[in-house]
C-alpha positions as CSV (number, residue, x, y, z in Angstrom):
1,M,98.0,54.5,124.6
2,K,97.4,57.6,126.7
3,Y,95.0,60.4,126.0
4,A,94.7,64.1,126.9
5,A,92.0,66.7,126.5
6,S,92.5,69.9,124.6
7,V,90.4,73.0,124.9
8,D,90.4,76.0,122.6
9,I,88.4,78.8,124.1
10,G,87.5,81.4,121.5
11,G,85.5,84.6,121.7
12,T,82.5,83.0,120.1
13,S,82.9,79.2,120.5
14,T,84.8,76.7,122.6
15,R,86.2,73.5,121.1
16,V,87.0,70.5,123.2
17,A,88.9,67.4,121.8
18,L,90.3,64.1,123.0
19,I,93.8,63.8,121.7
20,S,95.9,60.6,121.4
21,Q,99.5,60.5,122.4
22,T,100.4,60.3,118.7
23,G,98.6,63.7,118.2
24,E,95.4,62.4,116.5
25,I,92.0,64.0,117.3
26,I,89.9,61.1,118.5
27,E,86.7,63.0,119.5
28,R,85.6,66.6,119.4
29,Q,82.7,68.8,120.4
30,S,82.0,72.5,120.5
31,F,79.6,75.0,122.1
32,T,79.1,78.7,122.4
33,T,81.5,80.5,124.7
34,L,79.8,82.4,127.5
35,G,81.7,85.6,127.5
36,D,80.2,86.8,130.7
37,N,80.3,83.6,132.6
38,P,83.6,81.6,132.8
39,H,82.3,79.2,135.4
40,A,79.4,78.1,133.2
41,T,81.9,77.6,130.4
42,L,84.1,75.4,132.6
43,E,81.1,73.3,133.5
44,G,80.3,72.9,129.7
45,I,83.9,71.7,129.1
46,Y,83.7,69.4,132.1
47,D,80.5,67.7,130.7
48,I,82.3,67.0,127.4
49,I,85.4,65.7,129.0
50,Q,83.4,63.4,131.3
51,G,81.7,62.0,128.2
52,F,84.9,61.1,126.4
53,S,85.5,57.4,125.7
54,E,89.0,57.5,127.4
55,P,90.3,59.0,130.6
56,C,92.7,61.9,130.3
57,V,96.1,62.5,131.8
58,G,95.5,66.3,131.8
59,V,94.1,69.2,129.8
60,G,95.9,71.7,127.6
61,V,93.9,74.9,127.2
62,S,94.2,77.9,124.9
63,C,92.4,81.1,125.6
64,P,92.4,84.7,124.2
65,G,95.0,86.8,125.8
66,P,96.5,88.6,127.4
67,L,97.2,85.8,129.9
68,D,99.4,85.3,132.9
69,L,100.8,82.0,131.8
70,K,103.0,81.5,134.9
71,K,100.0,81.6,137.2
72,G,97.3,80.4,134.8
73,I,95.2,83.6,135.0
74,V,93.1,85.1,132.2
75,L,93.9,88.8,132.3
76,T,91.9,91.3,130.1
77,P,90.8,89.7,126.8
78,P,88.6,92.3,125.0
79,N,86.1,89.8,123.7
80,L,85.7,88.0,127.1
81,T,84.9,90.9,129.4
82,G,83.4,88.6,132.1
83,W,86.6,86.6,132.3
84,H,89.0,89.4,133.4
85,Y,91.5,88.3,136.0
86,F,89.8,84.9,136.2
87,K,92.0,82.3,137.9
88,F,91.5,79.8,135.2
89,K,94.0,77.1,136.1
90,E,92.9,77.1,139.8
91,E,89.2,77.0,139.1
92,A,89.4,74.4,136.3
93,E,91.6,72.0,138.2
94,K,89.1,72.3,141.1
95,L,86.1,71.4,138.9
96,W,87.7,69.0,136.5
97,N,89.9,67.1,139.0
98,L,92.6,67.0,136.3
99,P,95.9,68.9,135.9
100,V,95.6,71.9,133.6
101,I,98.1,73.9,131.6
102,L,96.9,77.3,130.2
103,E,98.6,78.7,127.1
104,N,97.9,81.1,124.3
105,D,96.7,79.8,121.0
106,A,99.8,80.8,118.9
107,N,102.1,79.0,121.4
108,L,100.1,75.8,121.1
109,A,99.8,76.0,117.3
110,G,103.5,76.5,117.1
111,Y,104.1,73.6,119.5
112,A,101.9,71.3,117.3
113,E,103.8,72.4,114.1
114,A,107.1,71.8,115.9
115,M,106.2,68.3,117.1
116,K,104.0,67.0,114.2
117,G,103.9,69.6,111.4
118,A,106.2,71.8,109.4
119,G,108.8,72.2,112.2
120,V,109.5,68.5,112.8
121,G,113.3,67.9,113.1
122,E,114.2,71.5,114.0
123,D,115.4,72.4,117.5
124,V,114.3,76.0,117.3
125,V,110.9,76.6,115.7
126,Q,109.4,80.1,115.3
127,Y,105.7,80.2,114.5
128,F,103.6,83.2,113.4
129,T,99.9,83.1,112.7
130,I,98.7,85.9,110.4
131,S,94.9,85.8,110.5
132,T,92.3,88.0,112.1
133,G,95.2,89.0,114.4
134,L,98.9,88.3,114.5
135,G,100.5,86.1,117.1
136,G,103.7,84.2,117.7
137,G,105.0,81.1,119.4
138,L,108.6,79.9,120.0
139,V,109.5,76.3,120.6
140,I,113.0,75.4,121.6
141,N,114.0,71.8,122.0
142,E,110.4,70.7,122.2
143,N,109.4,73.2,124.9
144,I,107.4,76.4,124.6
145,F,109.6,79.4,125.5
146,L,107.6,81.7,127.9
147,G,110.2,84.3,128.9
148,S,110.8,85.6,132.4
149,H,107.1,86.7,133.0
150,G,105.2,84.5,130.6
151,F,104.8,87.2,127.9
152,A,107.4,86.0,125.4
153,Q,106.2,86.2,121.8
154,E,103.5,88.7,122.5
155,V,104.5,90.1,119.1
156,A,101.4,91.8,117.9
157,N,102.4,95.2,119.4
158,A,106.0,95.2,118.0
159,I,106.4,98.7,116.5
160,L,107.9,98.7,113.0
161,W,106.5,101.8,111.3
162,K,106.8,105.3,112.9
163,D,103.3,106.9,113.1
164,G,102.0,104.0,111.1
165,P,98.5,102.4,111.0
166,Q,96.8,101.6,114.2
167,L,94.4,98.8,115.0
168,G,92.3,98.9,118.2
169,D,94.3,99.3,121.4
170,L,97.6,98.4,119.7
171,K,100.2,101.1,119.3
172,P,100.5,102.9,115.9
173,G,102.8,101.1,113.5
174,S,102.5,97.7,115.3
175,V,103.0,94.6,113.2
176,E,99.4,93.4,113.7
177,S,98.1,96.9,112.7
178,I,99.8,96.4,109.3
179,C,99.9,92.7,108.5
180,S,96.8,91.0,110.0
181,G,93.7,90.3,108.0
182,T,91.7,92.8,110.1
183,A,94.4,95.5,109.5
184,I,94.5,94.9,105.7
185,T,90.7,95.1,105.5
186,Q,90.5,98.2,107.8
187,R,93.1,100.0,105.8
188,A,91.3,99.2,102.6
189,K,88.0,100.5,103.9
190,Q,89.6,103.6,105.2
191,Q,90.8,104.4,101.7
192,G,87.4,103.8,100.1
193,L,87.7,100.3,98.9
194,D,84.9,97.8,99.0
195,A,86.5,94.9,100.9
196,Q,85.1,92.5,103.5
197,H,88.2,90.6,104.2
198,A,91.9,90.4,103.2
199,G,91.1,88.2,100.2
200,D,89.0,90.9,98.7
201,V,91.9,93.3,99.0
202,Y,94.2,90.8,97.3
203,Q,91.8,90.4,94.4
204,L,91.6,94.2,94.0
205,A,95.4,94.3,93.9
206,Q,95.4,91.6,91.3
207,S,93.0,93.6,89.2
208,G,95.4,96.5,89.2
209,N,94.0,98.7,92.0
210,M,97.1,100.6,93.2
211,V,95.8,101.3,96.7
212,A,95.1,97.6,97.3
213,E,98.5,96.7,95.8
214,A,100.2,99.1,98.3
215,I,98.3,97.6,101.3
216,I,99.2,94.1,100.4
217,D,102.8,95.1,99.7
218,D,103.0,96.8,103.1
219,A,101.8,93.6,104.8
220,I,104.5,91.6,103.0
221,E,107.2,94.2,103.7
222,Y,106.6,94.6,107.4
223,L,106.1,90.9,108.1
224,A,109.4,90.3,106.3
225,N,111.0,93.0,108.5
226,M,109.6,91.2,111.6
227,I,110.9,87.8,110.4
228,A,114.3,89.2,109.5
229,I,114.6,90.7,113.0
230,V,113.7,87.3,114.5
231,I,116.3,85.6,112.4
232,G,118.9,88.0,113.6
233,V,117.9,87.7,117.2
234,I,116.9,84.0,117.6
235,D,118.4,82.2,114.6
236,P,115.5,79.7,114.2
237,G,115.8,76.5,112.2
238,V,112.5,77.3,110.6
239,V,109.8,80.0,110.6
240,V,106.4,78.5,110.2
241,L,103.5,80.7,108.9
242,G,99.9,79.9,109.6
243,G,96.6,81.6,109.6
244,G,94.3,82.6,106.7
245,V,96.3,85.5,105.4
246,A,99.5,83.4,105.1
247,L,97.8,80.3,103.8
248,K,95.0,81.6,101.6
249,I,96.5,84.5,99.7
250,P,98.4,83.0,96.7
251,N,102.2,83.1,96.9
252,F,102.1,85.1,100.1
253,V,104.7,82.9,101.8
254,E,106.9,82.9,98.8
255,K,106.8,86.6,98.5
256,V,107.6,87.1,102.2
257,T,110.5,84.6,101.9
258,E,112.0,86.5,98.9
259,R,111.7,89.8,100.8
260,V,113.3,88.3,104.0
261,Q,116.2,87.2,101.9
262,T,117.0,90.8,101.0
263,K,117.0,91.9,104.7
264,V,119.4,89.5,106.4
265,Y,123.2,89.3,106.2
266,A,124.5,87.6,103.1
267,V,125.8,84.7,105.2
268,Q,122.3,84.1,106.6
269,V,120.4,84.0,103.3
270,E,120.9,80.2,103.0
271,N,119.4,79.8,106.5
272,V,116.1,81.6,105.6
273,N,113.8,78.7,106.0
274,I,110.1,79.7,105.9
275,K,107.3,77.1,105.6
276,R,103.6,77.0,105.5
277,A,101.9,75.4,108.5
278,E,100.8,71.9,107.8
279,L,98.1,71.1,110.4
280,G,95.5,73.7,109.3
281,D,93.0,75.2,111.7
282,D,93.4,72.3,114.1
283,N,97.0,73.0,115.0
284,G,96.1,74.8,118.2
285,L,93.8,72.1,119.2
286,I,96.4,69.4,118.5
287,G,99.0,71.5,120.3
288,G,96.9,71.6,123.5
289,G,96.8,67.9,123.7
290,L,100.5,67.4,122.8
291,Y,101.6,70.0,125.3
292,A,99.5,68.3,128.0
293,F,101.5,65.1,127.3
294,N,104.7,67.1,127.5
295,V,103.9,68.5,130.9
296,F,102.0,65.7,132.5
297,A,102.9,62.4,130.8
298,G,106.5,62.6,129.4
299,G,105.7,63.6,125.9
300,M,104.0,62.2,122.8
301,I,104.9,58.8,121.2
C-alpha cells in the first residue's frame, strides 16, 4: 500500500491528511493558516507530514485562488494577502523534499467524486460546489481538465444576468453573485430580511416570505441555466453538486434538476443526470491525495 499527503489550505485553517491509495483518510491534523506568512505555514505542514506513520509518494495541495496551476503559483487570493504571487510548488518541494501538485479545491473535490463518489463509472464528470462561494471542476477520463492556461472551470464570474446582483470583486450578474450562500444571504439582507446564512433565507421562503422565495428561486433558476449551458457545451455523463447550499437546503438538487430539464433540447432531457456529492466536506481532502497518486504513483487502487 502506498500513501500520499493531502493539504487543504483555507483562509482560516489548514488541514493536512495522510491518504491511502484506496482513498481513505488514515491520519489528519489542522492548524491556523498564517495569512501573512506562507513560509511559516509550509513549515507547519512539513512538521505534520514528518510525523505521519507512513512515507508519502507526493503531496496534493488545494489553496484559495486564483492560482497559476501550470506553474504552481498562488496569485491574488483576497483572504491570503501575504501569499500573493507566492511560488508555492517551488518553495514547498524545496522544504518538504517531496513532489507537489497545486490545485484549486473544486477541482480536487470533483476529482474525488469522479474517482470514489457520485461520479464513479462516468468518463466526463462536471462538479459544482455551491457553498460560501461557487466553484467548478471538470474531470475527463480520470484527469482534471485545466484548459490552455490553467484557468478552466473558473466559473464564479460567468455572467448570466444583465446588470444583476454583484458580490465583491465579481462582475454584476455573475453566477456566484446569485447562487452562492454568501450571495443569497447578502441579497436577503439588502432587502431588509433577518438572515445570517442561506438556510435562514430558505426558512423564510418556506414561511411564505415572497422576497425570500424570489431569492431562492433566482438561485435555482440561474444555477439551472449554468448547468444547462454546460450540458450543451460539454455533454457530461453526470453533474455532481456539493457544498452547503446544494446539500443542506431540502430538495434543492431535485428542483435544479427539474429546471434544467426544461432548458435543454428535448433529445437531451434523458441525459440530464444531476447527483448530490457523496463524500461530504472531505471530498477536497480526499481528492488531493488521489490526485497525487494519479500524478506521482500511477493512480489509486
